[in-house]
ZANU-912948 format. One line per 8 residues: their letters; for each residue x, y, z of C-alpha. Coordinates in Angstrom, 2 decimals. Example, Ala and Ser with C-alpha at 12.3 -4.5 7.8 and 13.67 -1.06 7.14 Angstrom:
# ZANU-912948
as> 12.30,-4.50,7.80  13.67,-1.06,7.14
This chain:
# ZANU-912948
xxxxxxxx> 19.01,-31.85,0.43  17.09,-31.68,-2.86  14.32,-29.04,-3.12  11.95,-31.59,-4.65  11.91,-33.31,-1.27  10.25,-30.20,0.22  7.16,-30.86,-1.88  7.21,-34.61,-1.28
xxxxxxxx> 7.30,-34.02,2.48  4.36,-31.60,2.29  2.35,-34.02,0.14  2.96,-36.83,2.62  2.14,-34.71,5.68  -0.98,-32.87,4.43  -2.03,-34.35,1.08  -5.47,-32.74,0.97
xxxxxxxx> -4.49,-29.25,2.12  -4.64,-26.62,-0.62  -1.23,-25.68,-2.00  -2.02,-23.39,-4.93  -4.69,-21.16,-6.36  -8.08,-19.86,-5.23  -9.96,-21.21,-2.24  -12.76,-22.52,-4.43
xxxxxxxx> -10.68,-24.37,-7.06  -7.21,-24.77,-5.62  -4.68,-27.55,-6.11  -3.81,-29.78,-3.13  -0.27,-30.65,-2.10  -0.80,-34.22,-3.29  -2.08,-33.02,-6.66  0.84,-30.59,-7.00
xxxxxxxx> 3.34,-33.37,-6.35  1.57,-35.63,-8.86  1.44,-32.89,-11.49  5.11,-32.06,-11.00  6.09,-35.69,-11.56  3.91,-35.87,-14.70  5.35,-32.59,-15.92  8.88,-33.88,-15.35
xxxxxxxx> 8.25,-36.97,-17.47  6.70,-34.86,-20.24  9.49,-32.26,-20.25  12.13,-34.99,-20.23  10.71,-36.32,-23.50  10.81,-32.87,-25.14  14.58,-32.49,-25.08  17.73,-32.10,-22.96
xxxxxxxx> 19.10,-29.27,-20.87  17.71,-26.60,-18.57  14.00,-25.92,-18.05  13.28,-22.31,-19.01  10.14,-20.45,-17.91  8.95,-17.40,-19.83  5.60,-16.05,-18.72  3.41,-14.48,-16.11
xxxxxxxx> 2.85,-15.66,-12.55  0.48,-18.56,-12.00  0.21,-22.21,-10.90  2.42,-23.33,-13.79  5.40,-21.65,-12.11  5.68,-23.85,-8.97  4.79,-26.93,-11.01  7.64,-26.16,-13.41
xxxxxxxx> 10.10,-25.47,-10.56  9.46,-28.87,-8.99  9.25,-30.66,-12.36  12.70,-29.34,-13.26  13.98,-30.44,-9.86  12.56,-33.92,-10.34  14.42,-34.11,-13.66  17.63,-32.92,-12.04
xxxxxxxx> 17.80,-29.93,-14.39  18.32,-26.23,-13.65  15.20,-24.05,-13.68  15.77,-20.73,-15.46  12.95,-18.13,-15.40  13.49,-15.26,-17.86  12.38,-11.65,-17.83  9.52,-11.37,-20.31
xxxxxxxx> 9.73,-7.57,-20.13  13.03,-7.53,-22.03  13.09,-6.37,-25.67  12.76,-9.31,-28.07  16.41,-9.18,-29.21  17.69,-9.23,-25.61  15.27,-11.99,-24.66  16.34,-14.20,-27.56
xxxxxxxx> 20.01,-13.60,-26.71  19.37,-14.65,-23.12  17.39,-17.70,-24.22  20.21,-18.74,-26.55  22.57,-18.77,-23.56  20.39,-21.45,-21.90  20.77,-23.87,-24.82  20.29,-26.75,-24.81
xxxxxxxx> 17.00,-26.25,-23.00  13.26,-26.80,-23.00  11.37,-23.50,-22.70  7.86,-23.29,-21.25  6.44,-20.14,-22.84  3.12,-18.34,-22.36  1.08,-18.99,-25.49  0.90,-15.30,-26.44
xxxxxxxx> 4.71,-14.94,-26.14  5.55,-17.88,-28.38  6.24,-15.69,-31.42  8.94,-13.81,-29.52  11.28,-16.77,-29.07  10.28,-19.45,-31.61  13.18,-20.79,-33.65  15.96,-20.12,-31.12
xxxxxxxx> 18.72,-22.67,-31.92  19.12,-25.41,-29.36  15.88,-24.51,-27.54  12.78,-26.72,-27.66  9.89,-24.29,-27.14  6.64,-25.64,-25.68  3.45,-23.73,-24.97  2.44,-23.20,-21.38
xxxxxxxx> -1.05,-24.55,-22.10  0.47,-27.80,-23.41  2.66,-28.13,-20.31  -0.31,-27.52,-18.00  -2.40,-30.12,-19.85  0.43,-32.66,-19.68  0.77,-32.09,-15.91  -2.90,-33.04,-15.52
xxxxxxxx> -3.06,-35.87,-18.04  0.37,-37.36,-18.77  1.30,-40.71,-17.21  3.17,-40.28,-13.95  6.48,-42.09,-14.07  8.36,-42.97,-10.92  11.17,-40.39,-10.85  14.73,-41.65,-11.05
xxxxxxxx> 17.00,-40.54,-8.20  18.93,-37.40,-9.13  22.03,-35.92,-7.55  21.51,-32.47,-6.02  23.23,-29.90,-8.16  22.07,-26.65,-9.77  18.46,-25.92,-8.86  17.91,-22.44,-10.29
xxxxxxxx> 19.63,-20.06,-12.69  18.61,-16.42,-12.27  19.90,-13.82,-14.69  20.88,-10.49,-13.18  19.34,-7.27,-14.47  22.50,-6.39,-16.39  22.43,-2.68,-15.53  26.24,-2.47,-15.64
xxxxxxxx> 26.93,-5.00,-18.40  25.77,-8.30,-19.83  23.41,-10.17,-17.47  25.15,-12.82,-15.38  23.57,-16.17,-14.56  23.51,-16.55,-10.78  23.76,-20.21,-9.72  21.61,-21.43,-6.82
xxxxxxxx> 22.18,-25.06,-5.89  19.66,-27.30,-4.17  21.78,-27.25,-1.02  21.71,-23.42,-0.91  17.96,-23.13,-1.32  17.13,-26.00,1.02  19.40,-24.52,3.70  17.56,-21.19,3.47
xxxxxxxx> 14.10,-22.77,3.62  14.80,-25.17,6.48  16.54,-22.53,8.60  13.77,-19.92,8.23  10.49,-21.88,8.00  8.85,-24.40,10.33  7.75,-27.49,8.40  3.97,-27.32,7.89
xxxxxxxx> 3.90,-24.56,10.50  1.13,-22.61,8.75  -2.41,-22.94,10.01  -4.91,-24.39,7.56  -6.52,-21.46,5.80  -3.41,-19.29,5.65  -2.61,-17.94,2.19  0.32,-16.02,0.71
xxxxxxxx> -0.10,-13.57,-2.16  2.88,-13.58,-4.54  3.08,-10.56,-6.84  6.83,-10.33,-7.54  7.72,-11.68,-11.01  8.83,-15.30,-11.57  12.37,-14.30,-12.52  13.06,-12.63,-9.14
xxxxxxxx> 14.60,-14.57,-6.24  11.65,-13.56,-4.05  9.28,-15.26,-6.49  11.25,-18.52,-6.35  11.76,-18.48,-2.57  8.04,-17.73,-2.02  7.20,-21.01,-3.75  9.69,-23.07,-1.74
xxxxxxxx> 8.90,-21.53,1.65  5.14,-21.63,1.01  5.22,-25.33,0.15  7.47,-26.31,3.05  5.44,-24.22,5.48  2.12,-25.61,4.23  0.67,-22.24,3.20  -1.55,-21.86,0.12
xxxxxxxx> 0.08,-19.77,-2.61  -1.96,-17.33,-4.67  -0.22,-15.73,-7.64  -1.08,-12.31,-9.05  -0.36,-12.45,-12.78  0.78,-8.85,-13.04  0.86,-6.26,-10.28  -1.48,-3.32,-10.04
xxxxxxxx> -2.34,-1.93,-6.60  -6.07,-2.27,-7.30  -5.73,-5.93,-8.34  -3.50,-6.64,-5.34  -6.01,-5.23,-2.85  -8.96,-6.91,-4.55  -7.21,-10.31,-4.61  -6.00,-9.99,-1.02
xxxxxxxx> -9.55,-9.25,0.14  -11.25,-11.92,-1.98  -8.80,-14.70,-1.09  -8.47,-13.77,2.61  -4.71,-13.38,2.15  -2.79,-13.67,5.42  0.81,-13.20,4.21  2.38,-11.18,1.42
xxxxxxxx> 5.60,-9.57,0.22  5.91,-6.23,-1.58  8.75,-4.04,-2.77  8.67,-0.46,-1.42  7.20,1.14,-4.53  4.39,-1.44,-4.54  3.61,-0.88,-0.86  3.23,2.86,-1.34
xxxxxxxx> 0.72,2.35,-4.16  -1.21,-0.28,-2.17  -1.51,2.15,0.74  -2.98,4.75,-1.63  -5.70,2.29,-2.66  -6.43,1.24,0.92  -6.75,4.86,1.98  -9.01,5.71,-0.97
xxxxxxxx> -11.31,2.70,-0.60  -11.37,2.27,3.17  -10.42,-1.41,2.80  -8.26,-2.62,5.70  -7.73,-6.31,4.83  -8.67,-7.82,8.21  -7.33,-11.27,7.26  -3.84,-9.93,6.57
xxxxxxxx> -1.42,-10.89,9.35  2.08,-10.40,7.99  3.56,-8.25,5.26  7.24,-8.34,4.38  9.02,-5.84,2.20  12.41,-5.58,0.57  14.21,-5.23,-2.74  15.01,-1.54,-2.29
xxxxxxxx> 15.26,1.27,0.23  11.98,1.79,2.08  11.19,5.49,2.63  10.54,6.06,6.33  7.36,7.99,5.55  5.92,4.97,3.71  6.53,2.40,6.46  5.35,4.84,9.14
xxxxxxxx> 2.15,5.32,7.14  1.74,1.56,6.74  2.10,0.99,10.49  -0.59,3.59,11.17  -2.98,2.35,8.47  -2.59,-1.38,9.22  -1.91,-1.70,12.97  -3.08,-5.35,12.99
xxxxxxxx> -0.35,-6.38,10.50  3.14,-7.64,11.43  5.67,-5.88,9.19  9.03,-7.43,8.31  11.88,-5.82,6.41  13.82,-8.59,4.67  17.22,-7.94,3.10  18.85,-10.42,0.80
xxxxxxxx> 20.38,-10.98,-2.62  19.94,-13.43,-5.44  23.39,-14.83,-4.66  22.37,-15.54,-1.05  19.20,-17.51,-1.90  17.03,-14.63,-0.60  16.88,-13.20,2.93  19.99,-12.83,5.11
xxxxxxxx> 18.74,-10.28,7.68  15.35,-9.33,9.11  13.82,-6.38,10.92  10.93,-8.10,12.66  7.46,-6.97,13.80  8.58,-6.21,17.37  11.47,-4.14,16.04  9.01,-2.08,13.99
xxxxxxxx> 6.71,-1.47,16.95  9.54,-0.60,19.32  11.06,1.82,16.83  7.82,3.65,16.09  6.95,4.04,19.80  10.39,4.76,21.28  11.70,8.07,22.57  15.25,6.78,22.10
xxxxxxxx> 16.73,8.21,18.88  18.95,5.14,18.40  16.00,2.75,18.65  13.86,4.93,16.35  16.66,4.95,13.78  16.44,1.16,13.50  13.26,1.56,11.47  15.66,2.54,8.69
xxxxxxxx> 17.77,-0.59,9.13  17.36,-4.05,7.62  17.43,-5.68,11.04  19.76,-8.36,12.33  21.30,-11.31,10.46  19.50,-14.64,10.50  20.93,-17.10,13.06  22.16,-19.27,10.19
xxxxxxxx> 24.09,-16.42,8.55  27.27,-14.53,9.50  27.76,-10.89,8.49  30.93,-8.82,8.62  31.74,-5.26,7.55  35.11,-4.96,5.85  37.39,-2.18,4.65  38.66,-2.12,1.03
xxxxxxxx> 41.90,-3.58,2.36  40.05,-6.60,3.73  40.19,-6.14,7.49  37.02,-6.42,9.57  35.73,-3.04,10.73  34.35,-2.25,14.20  30.70,-1.46,14.91  29.27,1.80,13.53
xxxxxxxx> 31.92,2.09,10.80  30.83,1.86,7.15  32.40,-0.65,4.80  31.40,-3.46,2.47  28.92,-6.07,3.68  30.29,-9.64,3.60  28.12,-12.68,4.30  28.69,-16.39,4.93
xxxxxxxx> 26.35,-19.37,5.42  25.08,-22.57,3.83  22.43,-20.67,1.87  25.06,-18.38,0.30  25.87,-19.41,-3.26  28.04,-16.47,-4.34  28.34,-18.15,-7.72  27.76,-17.38,-11.38
xxxxxxxx> 28.00,-19.87,-14.22  31.69,-20.54,-14.61  32.74,-18.27,-11.72  32.74,-18.77,-7.95  33.01,-15.52,-5.96  33.18,-16.77,-2.38  36.65,-16.76,-0.85  38.48,-19.75,0.62
xxxxxxxx> 36.60,-19.34,3.91  33.16,-19.10,2.26  32.70,-15.32,2.55  30.79,-13.50,-0.20  31.29,-9.79,-0.91  27.83,-8.32,-1.53  29.02,-5.00,-3.07  26.61,-3.30,-0.66
xxxxxxxx> 27.93,-0.58,1.63  26.72,-0.75,5.22  27.45,-0.82,8.93  26.34,-2.61,12.10  25.19,-0.68,15.16  26.04,-1.60,18.75  23.21,-4.17,18.91  24.02,-5.79,15.58
xxxxxxxx> 21.37,-4.07,13.44  22.51,-3.74,9.85  22.18,-0.38,8.06  22.72,-0.15,4.30  24.22,2.84,2.49  23.53,1.65,-1.04  25.63,-0.14,-3.61  29.36,0.52,-3.58
xxxxxxxx> 29.08,1.36,-7.27  26.65,4.14,-6.34  29.02,5.90,-3.93  29.85,9.44,-5.09  33.56,10.31,-4.92  33.87,14.09,-4.61  37.40,15.37,-4.25  38.50,12.12,-2.61
xxxxxxxx> 35.54,12.05,-0.19  33.16,9.08,-0.39  29.54,10.26,-0.18  26.60,7.91,0.29  23.57,8.80,-1.86  21.25,7.08,0.64  22.13,9.46,3.45  21.24,12.50,1.34
xxxxxxxx> 18.08,10.87,0.00  16.87,10.14,3.52  17.28,13.79,4.50  15.44,15.01,1.41  12.59,12.53,1.87  11.98,14.09,5.27  11.06,17.36,3.54  7.23,17.63,3.53
xxxxxxxx> 7.13,18.59,-0.15  9.38,15.77,-1.42  7.55,12.65,-2.60  10.58,10.79,-3.96  14.24,11.49,-4.63  17.33,9.93,-6.15  20.89,11.17,-5.68  23.69,10.25,-8.09
xxxxxxxx> 27.18,11.40,-8.98  27.58,13.71,-11.98  30.93,14.23,-13.75  32.78,17.34,-12.54  36.08,18.64,-13.91  37.20,20.13,-10.59  36.02,17.56,-8.05  35.75,14.39,-10.17
xxxxxxxx> 32.08,14.06,-9.26  29.47,16.41,-7.87  26.24,15.54,-6.08  23.14,15.63,-8.29  19.55,15.19,-7.07  16.45,14.14,-9.00  13.31,15.15,-7.10  9.60,14.31,-7.34
xxxxxxxx> 7.58,16.88,-5.42  4.12,16.94,-3.87  1.90,19.94,-3.24  3.57,23.32,-3.60  6.93,22.56,-5.19  9.97,23.91,-3.32  12.80,25.52,-5.26  16.32,24.19,-5.53
xxxxxxxx> 17.60,26.83,-3.10  15.04,25.78,-0.47  16.00,22.13,-0.77  19.72,22.91,-0.73  19.26,24.88,2.48  17.29,21.95,3.96  20.17,19.54,3.27  22.91,21.96,4.36
xxxxxxxx> 21.19,22.47,7.71  21.33,18.71,8.38  24.49,17.55,6.58  27.77,19.23,5.78  27.99,21.41,2.70  29.98,18.90,0.60  26.95,16.58,0.72  24.54,19.25,-0.51
xxxxxxxx> 23.46,18.59,-4.13  24.80,21.10,-6.63  22.59,19.95,-9.51  18.81,19.70,-9.17  16.39,18.09,-11.61  12.64,17.97,-11.00  10.69,15.08,-12.54  7.17,13.69,-12.48
xxxxxxxx> 8.52,10.24,-11.48  11.74,8.30,-11.07  12.73,5.24,-13.10  12.25,1.94,-11.27  12.24,-1.59,-12.61  9.35,-3.94,-11.88  11.00,-5.25,-8.70  11.34,-1.77,-7.21
xxxxxxxx> 15.03,-1.19,-7.93  15.90,2.42,-8.66  17.60,2.63,-12.05  20.36,5.10,-11.21  22.13,4.39,-14.49  19.17,5.87,-16.39  19.57,9.07,-14.39  23.36,9.14,-14.87
xxxxxxxx> 22.88,8.67,-18.61  20.44,11.58,-18.60  23.05,13.80,-16.94  25.72,12.64,-19.38  23.51,13.44,-22.37  22.71,16.90,-20.98  26.42,17.58,-20.47  27.25,16.38,-23.99
xxxx> 24.52,18.54,-25.53  25.70,21.57,-23.57  29.25,21.10,-24.80  28.21,20.66,-28.45
């Protein structure tokens, strides 16, 4: 199934319902479909190749996604936060392409060989005014190209085909199941899988989409209140900052019904605070990857409520899980040798399903049976709830023992004076690696000895950090991913300087 059909179905079913933008001046589903067809004709005349998007959130994003689909071309949103040299190198890899660029970013990419650069304002005007040609039938193929963050090397272009994305949307969303008046606030950037899937699921479900150009917690709360937002998605760092604003202002967002979170480990203290502050909201923890077309497992609202109210330690612990796999997805935990592991044993998370792409340009990573290795470490409990122990690349190997940073971080976050923490492996001549902790404190700062004693009382001594660094904040990217490599580089520099 082609993703463009999702919009055509919505436009046929509810042509006058608002699809995009503010309540007062929004765009209907029929108008969005018409604008996408006009945009497709206009882009097709600008040049061949992929349709690149470089800019902030806004109505131009969904229009461009569906216009590219109507043309049968891949849609490739780029990270505008990259340095100019990196951005131009990434753009050059899309050639030949037509790049829709925010007007004030034009100078950053103009003149890239093989790339026809057009201003966003010109594209938006063409969508409103250009003649609408009847689209020619196109064969479903690559729908979206999403470049990875490149934290361990050159960014890779993840391939999501129309069949992958359509399978995800149809299996997780009821067609036009939203009530009229529902609205979703999208604040994740356009180049993140959550930003793309929010457009597709919102359109298919019939829910108005409101984009926040750039996230600040104050702007998020103000927009959610003004637009009577009913549904939203935040990464953990965003949610914590939003809660601070809600607590300071007394705003409780009575229209808000559902809030999903994902993209990184959610500190238990943050979600517990959210459940107390917003008892009328259904919280959902959604775990997924770019290569799986978004969500593959969900911890639902009832799971949250049961966990927070239960006296059973096993049920309470599920608040730290990412829930159970979607019915349309299979999950297995495997050993490095490849065999499937039993419940409650940690290994690598493998996933299979129609929505799973597991593909980069020029390289397919699914095996002969369709299984994709996520590179995430995790385990399934007796009831099938999935617990993650971080990326396999993040595992600390100390004297032959594999140590999960997430387990140590969770213990440290439970300390009343610890606001945030990151644990990484530091080079060690005797053990290969030693455990190093970076800590952000609140209130009266504890000393390293106090924190070490706290960990040792709850975990065995080999998991107690030997190196402690106290910081004002930890490095995260804009989608809430902890940048462990930055911290490892900091340790490596310190070691090099000490040896000099």
